[in-house]
C-alpha positions in Angstrom: 22.5 -120.9 49.0 26.1 -119.9 48.9 28.0 -118.7 51.9 31.1 -116.6 52.1 34.2 -118.7 52.9 36.0 -117.2 55.9 38.4 -118.5 58.5 36.2 -120.0 61.2 37.6 -119.5 64.7 35.8 -122.7 65.9 38.0 -124.6 63.3 41.2 -122.8 64.4 41.6 -120.7 61.3 40.8 -123.3 58.6 38.5 -121.9 55.8 35.0 -123.2 55.6 31.7 -122.3 53.9 29.8 -121.3 57.0 26.2 -120.0 57.2 25.9 -117.3 59.9 23.1 -119.2 61.6 25.5 -122.1 62.2 28.6 -120.1 63.1 28.0 -116.7 64.7 31.7 -115.9 64.4 31.5 -115.2 60.6 29.5 -112.1 60.9 31.2 -110.8 64.0 34.7 -110.7 62.3 33.4 -108.5 59.6 31.9 -105.8 61.8 33.3 -105.4 65.3 31.3 -103.1 67.5 32.2 -99.5 67.8 32.7 -98.7 71.5 31.4 -95.5 73.0 33.7 -93.6 75.3 31.0 -92.5 77.7 30.0 -96.1 78.9 32.0 -99.0 80.2 32.8 -101.6 77.6 31.5 -104.5 79.7 28.2 -102.7 79.9 28.1 -102.3 76.1 29.0 -106.0 75.6 26.3 -106.8 78.1 23.8 -104.7 76.2 24.7 -106.5 72.9 24.4 -110.0 74.5 21.2 -109.1 76.3 19.7 -107.8 73.0 20.6 -111.0 71.3 18.9 -113.0 74.1 15.8 -110.8 74.0 15.5 -111.1 70.2 15.7 -114.9 70.5 19.0 -115.4 68.8 19.8 -117.9 71.5 17.1 -120.3 72.3 16.0 -121.3 75.9 17.9 -124.2 77.2 20.7 -123.9 74.6 24.2 -122.6 75.4 25.4 -119.1 74.5 28.9 -119.0 72.9 31.8 -119.9 75.2 34.2 -117.2 76.4 36.6 -118.2 73.7 33.9 -117.7 71.1 32.9 -114.4 72.6 36.5 -113.2 72.5 36.3 -113.8 68.7 33.0 -111.8 68.6 34.6 -109.0 70.6 38.2 -109.1 69.5 39.2 -105.8 71.2 37.8 -106.7 74.6 39.8 -108.4 77.4 38.5 -111.8 78.5 37.7 -110.5 82.0 35.6 -107.7 80.4 33.5 -110.2 78.6 33.3 -112.4 81.7 31.9 -109.4 83.6 29.2 -109.0 81.0 28.3 -112.7 81.1 28.3 -112.6 84.9 25.8 -109.8 84.9 23.6 -111.7 82.6 23.7 -114.6 85.0 23.0 -112.4 88.0 19.9 -111.0 86.3 18.7 -114.5 85.4 19.1 -114.4 81.6 21.5 -117.4 81.7 22.8 -120.0 84.1 26.3 -121.3 84.2 27.2 -124.9 84.7 30.8 -125.5 85.6 32.6 -127.5 82.9 29.5 -127.6 80.7 28.6 -124.2 79.5 26.3 -121.2 80.0 22.7 -121.8 79.1 19.7 -119.5 78.3 17.0 -119.5 81.0 13.3 -119.1 80.2 12.3 -115.5 79.7 9.9 -115.6 82.7 12.9 -116.0 85.0 14.7 -112.9 83.7 15.0 -110.1 86.2 16.7 -107.2 84.5 17.8 -104.3 86.7 17.1 -101.7 84.1 20.7 -100.4 84.2 
């Protein structure tokens, strides 16, 4: 199978044939989300990340992308906006953060969404 060669943010701009299942950054550069004006952007980023978790795009026990990688996925959002979305995911039990290690997906039976 052939993959489109794009600059990979994980490789600091060097081109690489990168399947989307290995590098989530490839698809995200091609189609950045269209932000609605009637809802806070951090809530929209939260909705996108929560949807990815609920669909199983990130497996239990494995890390979600780092803030640096999420900045590439959401290029028009400030780092603090993305951090607020991830903090909400942590507060609702979707993920757990380990300082200096990463943010990991928790088992779905531990999720406590607020319905917001």
